[in-house]
N, C-alpha and C positions, 0 to 999 in steps of 0.2 A: 292636586298639583299635577300638571302635565309635564312629562319629560320627553325629550327628543330622542328618537331611536339612535342617532349617532352617539349621544352621550351613553346610552346603554352598551353599545358596542365597545366604546372606550373603556367603560368600567369593567366589562368582562375581560378585555385584553389586559388591563391593569391588574386585575385580580389573578389572572393566569400567570403573568410575569412575577407577581409577588409570591404566589404559591411555588413557582419554580425556584425562586431565590431561597425559600425556606427549606426546600427539600435537600437532603444530604446526598442523594443519588437518584439516578433514573436510568431506565433501560429503553432503548429504541428498538424498532423491529428489524431494520435492515440498513446497510450502508454500502456504498459502491465507490471504488477508487479506479481511476483510469490514469495510466502514466507511461513513463518511458523506462526501459530496462537497458542496462549495459553491464559490463564486466569489471569486477574489482578483484585484484589479486596482488599479493606481495607489496601492498602499499601503493600500487599504481592503478590507474583507471583507464578503461577502454583499450586503445591500440597499444599502449605501453604496458599493459598488465601481464602479457605473456612474453618471457624473455627469449624464446626461440624464434621469434619473428615469422613463423609460418601460420599465424592465426590472427585474424583481425575481425572485429565485430563492426557492423554498420552502426555508426553513432546516431542517436536520436531518431530511431525508426518509430513512427507514430503507432499508437495502439498496441504496444508490445508488452504491456502489463495491465492486468485486470485483477482486482481483489473484491470479493463479495464478503462483507462483514455481517454475520448473523448475531442478533441480540447485542449490539454495541452498548456497553455499560459505562457510565460515568459516575465516579464517586468523588464527592467534594472533600478535599483535605484541609484547605485553608480558606477562610474568607467567603464562605457560602458560594463557592464556585470560582474563586480567583485562581486557585491551584487545585487541579483535579487529577485523579488516576483514571485512565481509560483502558478498556480491554474489550475483546469480542472473540467470537469463534469465526475464523477467517478461512476461506478457500481462495487460494492465490494461483493465478495463471501467469507464467512468465515466458516470453518468447525471445529467443536470441537468434538474430539473423547474421550468419557468418558470410564474410566477403570472400575469403580465400578458399581454395580447393583443399579442404582438410576433412578428415574423418575422425570421429571420437573413438578412442580405444576403449573397448568394453572390459568390464570386470575389475576396474580399478576403484579405489575409495575416493579418489579425486578425479576431476575431469582433466583428461589429457588428450591431445590431438596428434595425429600423424599426417604428413603430407600425402596427398592422393594424386595419382596421375590422370584422374578423370576430371574434366571441366564441368562444374556444376552450375546450372541456371539458378537453382534454389538450394540453399543449404541452411536448414533451420534446426534449432533445438528448442523443444517445448518442455516445461517442467510445471507440475501442479503440486501444491503443498497444502496441508492442513496446518494452520498457524494460530497462535494466540499472541496478540500484541500486548505489551505492558508499557504504556505511555504516560509520561508526566506532562500534563496539559496546563498551560498558562492562559488565562482569559483576562483581557484588559477591562471589559465591562461585564462582570459576573451577572448571571441571571437574565441576560439579554442576547438577542441574536445579532446585535450590533457589536462593533469592536473587533479587535484582532485576537485570534486564538492560535497558539503555537504549541506543538507537541514534540517531545523528544522521548526516545525509548528504544526498546528492543523487541524483536519478534522471535519466538521460539516455535519450531515447527518440525514436521515430518514430511519427507518426500512421499507423495501419494503415487504419482505416475510421471514418467519422463519418456520422451520419444524424439527421434530425429527424423527429418524429412529431407531427402536429397534427390533432386531432379537434375538429370544430366541431358 
């Protein structure tokens, strides 16, 4: 009996998806996030976050957040992949672009700013973190790359390095 090569490809793909559905967990090699960073404090976002009005971040500055996820792991909790627990080892770079002429006060537990009499062309804060996310993931079509996937959760981390760059 002769078979068509297209049928063999379909069967391999079907078997791969079936195998993925049966597995309770899997580990990938690497993941990458690119996004937008802004400021959240005292229940307020962006410009309204700091009550003293001498600090403002540029809203929605492109390429201001990058995260590299090493060994992202998914563990199926309910329904062979319908509800999952996701985690990874993450290195996170966040860039904050400050509009006003302010300087960060050093040596404090929290970030605080003071007004500067220097006019800055560039005023940035960069922070790097080691993080471990713990996310609850919902998948509308388990075991498939199709469908909608939504995750909610928390990130725990340690500040690795931070620096400011001010150009006047």
